[in-house]
C-alpha positions as CSV (number, residue, x, y, z in Angstrom):
1,X,0.0,0.0,0.0
2,X,1.4,3.4,-0.9
3,X,-0.2,6.6,0.9
4,X,-3.3,4.6,1.3
5,X,-3.6,3.5,-2.2
6,X,-3.5,-0.3,-3.0
7,X,-3.0,-0.8,-6.7
8,X,-4.3,-4.0,-8.3
9,X,-4.2,-5.5,-11.8
10,X,-7.1,-7.8,-13.3
11,X,-5.1,-9.5,-16.3
12,X,-6.3,-11.7,-18.8
13,X,-3.5,-12.7,-21.3
14,X,-4.0,-14.9,-24.4
15,X,-4.3,-18.4,-23.4
16,X,-3.3,-21.8,-25.1
17,X,-5.5,-24.8,-24.4
18,X,-3.2,-27.3,-22.6
19,X,-0.3,-25.2,-23.6
20,X,1.3,-24.8,-20.1
21,X,4.6,-23.5,-21.3
22,X,3.1,-20.8,-23.4
23,X,0.7,-19.9,-20.8
24,X,3.5,-19.4,-18.2
25,X,5.4,-17.3,-20.5
26,X,2.4,-15.1,-21.2
27,X,1.8,-14.8,-17.5
28,X,5.3,-13.9,-16.7
29,X,5.4,-11.4,-19.5
30,X,2.1,-9.9,-18.4
31,X,3.3,-9.9,-14.9
32,X,6.5,-7.9,-15.7
33,X,4.3,-5.2,-17.4
34,X,1.9,-4.6,-14.5
35,X,4.8,-4.8,-11.9
36,X,6.7,-2.1,-13.7
37,X,3.2,0.1,-13.7
38,X,3.5,-0.2,-9.8
39,X,0.9,-3.0,-9.4
40,X,0.9,-4.6,-5.8
41,X,-1.3,-7.5,-6.7
42,X,-2.1,-9.2,-10.2
43,X,-5.0,-11.3,-10.6
44,X,-5.2,-13.9,-13.7
45,X,-8.2,-15.9,-14.9
46,X,-9.6,-19.3,-13.5
47,X,-7.2,-22.1,-14.6
48,X,-4.9,-19.7,-16.5
49,X,-1.9,-22.1,-16.3
50,X,-3.8,-24.8,-18.5
51,X,-7.0,-22.9,-19.9
52,X,-10.3,-23.6,-18.5
53,X,-11.6,-25.5,-21.5
54,X,-9.2,-28.5,-21.4
55,X,-12.3,-30.9,-21.0
56,X,-11.2,-34.4,-20.0
57,X,-7.6,-33.4,-20.3
58,X,-7.9,-32.5,-16.8
59,X,-7.8,-36.4,-16.0
60,X,-4.5,-36.5,-17.8
61,X,-1.6,-36.8,-15.8
62,X,0.8,-35.3,-18.3
63,X,-1.3,-32.0,-18.2
64,X,-1.4,-32.0,-14.5
65,X,2.4,-32.3,-14.1
66,X,3.1,-29.9,-16.6
67,X,0.9,-27.4,-14.8
68,X,3.1,-28.0,-11.9
69,X,6.3,-27.3,-13.9
70,X,4.9,-24.2,-15.4
71,X,3.9,-23.0,-12.0
72,X,7.5,-23.6,-10.9
73,X,8.7,-21.4,-13.7
74,X,6.1,-18.5,-12.6
75,X,7.2,-18.7,-9.1
76,X,11.1,-18.4,-10.0
77,X,10.0,-15.3,-12.2
78,X,8.2,-13.7,-9.5
79,X,11.3,-13.2,-7.6
80,X,11.9,-10.2,-10.2
81,X,8.7,-8.6,-8.8
82,X,9.4,-8.6,-5.0
83,X,6.8,-6.2,-4.0
84,X,3.8,-7.7,-6.1
85,X,1.9,-10.8,-5.3
86,X,0.3,-12.8,-8.2
87,X,-2.7,-15.1,-8.1
88,X,-3.0,-17.7,-10.7
89,X,-5.4,-20.6,-11.5
90,X,-4.4,-24.2,-12.0
91,X,-5.7,-27.7,-11.3
92,X,-4.0,-29.3,-8.6
93,X,-4.3,-32.9,-7.1
94,X,-4.2,-33.3,-3.2
95,X,-5.4,-36.5,-1.2
96,X,-6.5,-38.2,-4.2
97,X,-8.7,-35.4,-5.5
98,X,-8.4,-32.8,-8.2
99,X,-9.2,-29.3,-7.3
100,X,-9.7,-26.2,-9.3
101,X,-7.3,-23.7,-7.4
102,X,-6.2,-20.1,-7.0
103,X,-2.5,-20.1,-6.2
104,X,-1.0,-17.0,-4.4
105,X,2.7,-16.6,-4.9
106,X,5.3,-13.9,-4.8
107,X,8.9,-13.0,-4.2
108,X,10.1,-16.5,-5.5
109,X,7.7,-18.8,-3.5
110,X,4.0,-20.0,-3.4
111,X,2.2,-18.4,-0.6
112,X,-1.5,-20.0,-0.2
113,X,-3.6,-22.2,-2.3
114,X,-7.5,-21.8,-2.5
115,X,-9.8,-24.5,-3.9
116,X,-13.0,-23.6,-5.6
117,X,-16.0,-24.3,-3.5
118,X,-19.1,-24.3,-5.8
119,X,-18.9,-26.2,-9.1
120,X,-21.3,-25.4,-11.7
121,X,-22.7,-28.6,-13.3
122,X,-25.6,-27.2,-15.5
123,X,-26.1,-26.1,-19.0
124,X,-22.7,-25.8,-20.7
125,X,-20.6,-26.4,-17.5
126,X,-19.5,-29.8,-16.4
127,X,-16.9,-29.1,-13.6
128,X,-18.1,-31.9,-11.2
129,X,-16.8,-34.4,-14.1
130,X,-13.1,-33.3,-13.2
131,X,-13.1,-31.4,-9.9
132,X,-13.7,-31.8,-6.2
133,X,-15.3,-29.1,-4.1
134,X,-13.2,-27.3,-1.6
135,X,-15.7,-27.8,1.2
136,X,-15.1,-31.5,1.5
137,X,-14.8,-31.3,5.3
138,X,-12.6,-34.2,6.6
139,X,-11.0,-35.0,3.2
140,X,-9.4,-31.7,2.8
141,X,-5.4,-31.3,3.6
142,X,-4.6,-28.3,5.4
143,X,-1.2,-27.9,3.4
144,X,-0.1,-29.0,0.0
145,X,3.6,-29.4,-1.4
146,X,4.2,-27.1,-4.2
147,X,7.6,-26.6,-5.9
148,X,9.4,-28.0,-2.6
149,X,7.2,-25.7,-0.4
150,X,4.5,-26.6,2.1
151,X,1.7,-24.4,1.5
152,X,-1.3,-23.7,3.4
153,X,-4.5,-24.9,1.6
154,X,-8.1,-24.1,2.2
155,X,-11.2,-22.1,1.5
156,X,-10.7,-19.8,4.7
157,X,-7.1,-18.3,3.8
158,X,-6.6,-14.5,4.1
159,X,-3.3,-13.6,2.7
160,X,-1.6,-10.2,3.8
161,X,-0.3,-8.4,0.9
162,X,1.8,-5.2,1.6
163,X,-0.5,-4.8,4.8
164,X,-3.8,-5.4,2.8
165,X,-5.8,-8.5,3.8
166,X,-6.7,-10.4,0.5
167,X,-8.6,-13.6,-0.1
168,X,-10.0,-15.4,-3.0
169,X,-12.9,-17.0,-4.4
170,X,-13.3,-18.7,-8.0
171,X,-16.1,-17.8,-10.6
172,X,-19.2,-19.8,-9.6
173,X,-18.4,-19.1,-5.8
174,X,-19.7,-15.3,-6.5
175,X,-22.9,-16.8,-8.1
176,X,-23.9,-18.9,-5.0
177,X,-26.5,-17.9,-2.4
178,X,-23.6,-17.7,0.1
179,X,-20.4,-16.8,-1.4
180,X,-17.1,-17.7,0.4
181,X,-16.2,-14.0,0.2
182,X,-19.1,-13.1,2.7
183,X,-17.5,-15.3,5.3
184,X,-14.0,-14.1,4.5
185,X,-14.7,-10.3,4.7
186,X,-16.4,-11.2,8.2
187,X,-13.0,-12.5,9.0
188,X,-11.3,-9.4,8.0
189,X,-10.6,-9.8,4.3
190,X,-10.3,-6.1,2.7
191,X,-10.0,-7.1,-0.8
192,X,-11.6,-10.1,-2.6
193,X,-10.1,-11.5,-5.9
194,X,-12.2,-13.8,-8.1
195,X,-10.4,-15.9,-10.8
196,X,-13.2,-16.7,-13.4
197,X,-13.9,-18.2,-16.7
198,X,-17.5,-16.8,-17.2
199,X,-18.5,-17.3,-20.9
200,X,-20.3,-14.5,-22.7
201,X,-24.0,-14.5,-23.1
202,X,-26.5,-11.9,-24.1
203,X,-27.3,-9.8,-21.1
204,X,-24.9,-11.8,-18.9
205,X,-22.3,-9.0,-18.5
206,X,-24.5,-6.4,-17.0
207,X,-26.1,-9.1,-14.6
208,X,-22.3,-9.9,-13.6
209,X,-21.2,-6.3,-13.1
210,X,-24.3,-5.9,-11.0
211,X,-23.4,-9.0,-8.9
212,X,-19.9,-7.8,-8.4
213,X,-21.0,-4.4,-7.2
214,X,-23.6,-5.7,-4.8
215,X,-21.0,-8.3,-3.2
216,X,-18.2,-5.6,-3.1
217,X,-20.8,-3.4,-1.2
218,X,-22.1,-6.2,1.0
219,X,-18.7,-7.2,2.0
220,X,-17.3,-3.5,2.4
221,X,-14.3,-4.7,0.3
222,X,-12.6,-4.2,-2.9
223,X,-13.4,-6.8,-5.5
224,X,-10.9,-7.5,-8.3
225,X,-12.3,-9.9,-11.0
226,X,-10.3,-11.4,-14.0
227,X,-11.9,-13.6,-16.5
228,X,-10.8,-15.9,-19.1
229,X,-10.4,-14.5,-22.8
230,X,-8.8,-15.1,-26.1
231,X,-7.5,-18.6,-26.8
232,X,-9.9,-20.4,-25.0
233,X,-12.0,-23.2,-26.7
234,X,-15.2,-22.2,-28.1
235,X,-16.7,-25.9,-28.3
236,X,-19.7,-25.0,-25.7
237,X,-18.7,-21.5,-24.7
238,X,-17.3,-18.2,-26.0
239,X,-15.2,-15.8,-23.6
240,X,-14.4,-12.3,-24.1
241,X,-12.4,-11.4,-21.1
242,X,-14.9,-8.9,-19.7
243,X,-14.3,-8.2,-15.9
């Protein structure tokens, strides 16, 4: 925070479906630009390391392992932006389950991992086919190993970023009757980040903007929303990176 101001960036670089190396490079290059502009927090879209529209490739160990390797590259590069925290999206295995996660990282190390709680499984969405919910009490680890670090894992995590308390939720979490951000704000979160892959439908954008405004006001918190864009598959959906 600089003189009471906290500069954030909602970023949506072009993505390559299952192209983890290319996605890592795009994330790193974009992070360098926003860090140079003075951003203290950079938020990338849901599953930004793999792309959201990988479908049943999420069951493929090659993709999951390459996502970890790509994350390691991003973590190493983050050492060049010591005053900026990044939040990227990736699939992550833990306790025999696969989670859709937001990973906080910065200054050369991962900081925290937040799994998605509410998984859409209607109309054009099939997330329960691939992922487990972050609210599976009793089966959830409190830590995961990432790139040689033991990192806190859970839906109740609040990260201090240059003195500002930041928490995360992922896409559908915002659309639920009780978004995780509501509880997180009661626990002290001052800024909520949302990693999203919300597809474009007629009339949806105006509704989404209203939803974000309402939740920001309800939580008395800043709300940073980054959605998937160019490069995602259009098999069932189209994305335009609005946020």
